[in-house]
N, C-alpha and C positions, 0 to 999 in steps of 0.2 A: 532405497530403490535404483538400482542400476539399470539402465536404459541397454539392453542388449540388444544386437541387432542379429535378427535370424537368418540365413542363409537360404536363400530361396533357389526351388530347382528349376528349371526353365520347363514349360508346362508341356511342351512336345520335347521329351527325350531324344534323340539321337539314337535310332535302331539299325542293327547292319542288316542289308536289303539281303533277301535271299536272291538266287539265283530265277526261282521262280516268279519273286516277285517283281527282279528286272527285267522282267523278259513280257508279265503281262500286266503287270501295272499294281501299283501300291494304294489298291480300294481293299474296303471294308471284307467284299466276298473274300478277295485272292484270299487277305489273312485271315480269314476263319478259316478257309482250306487248308492254307499252312499247315497252323496250328493244330487242325482235327488231322492231318497226314502226317505230319511229325510226333505227334503223344496217340498214336493208332496205339491199341493194345497194352499203353501204359496204364494209366488211373482215368476215372471219369472227374468230370469238370463241370461246376454251378457257373450261370450265363455268368456271373460276377467274375467267377477266376478266371472266366475266357476274357473278358471285358480288361483285366489288368493286363493278362498274359498278351493281347493283342495290341494293345492299346484303343482299341474301337468303343465308341462311345456306347454307353446302355440302352440308349432312344435308338440309334443304328444298330445296334447288335438285336433289341427290340422286334423291329421290323425285318433283319433277315433271316435268323434264329429260326425262327416259327415255320417255314417256308422247308427248313435243314429237315427241322421235324415231322411235319405234315408228310413230305414224300417219302422219310424211311432214313436219309442218309445218317441221320445221328439217331439215338435212341436212348431214350428215358433211362439208366440203370439202377437208380434209385432216390428216396427220397431223406434227407438227412433235416431233421427240424423242417425251417420253411423251406430251403433248399433245396430245389431237383437237381440231380445229376446225369450228365449227358456223356456218351461216349459216339466215335466214328461205329457205324456199323459196317463193317468190314467187307460185310458180302454183300452189299447195296451196289447195284450197277456200274453208278454213277462215282462213289467212291474209287472204287476197284481200279476207273478209268482214270480218277484225275491222281491218284497213288503212283498207276503208271506213266504219267506224263513226268510227275514231279519228280520221281527218279533216272527215266529216261534224261528231262533238262537236268540234274545233279552231275549225271552220268557223261554229260556232253561236258560240261564246263570243268568238271575234271580231269577227265581221261581224254578228251578230245574225241575227232572221228567225226561218226554217222550212227543213229538209231532207227530204227525203224519199231514204233508203237503198231499195231496190228489189233484191234478191238472187234470180235464178231458179236452182231446181232443179232438174237434169234427171233426167229419169222416173229412177223405179229398178221393181223386182219388184212391189212392190205398189202403187205408182202411175206408169202408166206415161205418161200425160200431164206437162207441166212444170208445178210450182206454183212460186209465189214467194212471197217473206216480205218484207213491207212494215215498213221502221222511220223513225218520225216521231220528228224532232229538233227540239226546238227548244229556247231559252234558260229559257222561263218553264217548262217541264216538266221538265226536267234541271234547276231550281236544289231545289227538294223532296227530291232524291233524294241530293243532298252533303249538307244539311242532318242527314238520317237515316245516314248513312254515316261522320260526322267523330266 
């Protein structure tokens, strides 16, 4: 018998970080948000698929993902055998807000300039009149944040 040496891959392969991850930090929650936003409307995914695509450990995803499902940010689409398939609920206010932030950050880093993201919050019991949250994003303001996150 021949002694064959197998080539081993490093445990964590180098991933190209997006501007969203550079700006807000490389955390499992941010990686999950990025994956859900990038794959919105394309396909539905099982938790195993999400783990493989994002590099998030199964136990970590098991702690984060149920919150996304409970809040309605992620919706169950179907079951295939023992696997439950999920996709981003694009009509959920948090998903709309995060997708807007993601797109604004991408535009700032690609085209430069300044973007304003304004989200109007409909009245609640405490605040009957509509309120809005404004987030100004520009490349100059975003770069110092990226330095602290690395």
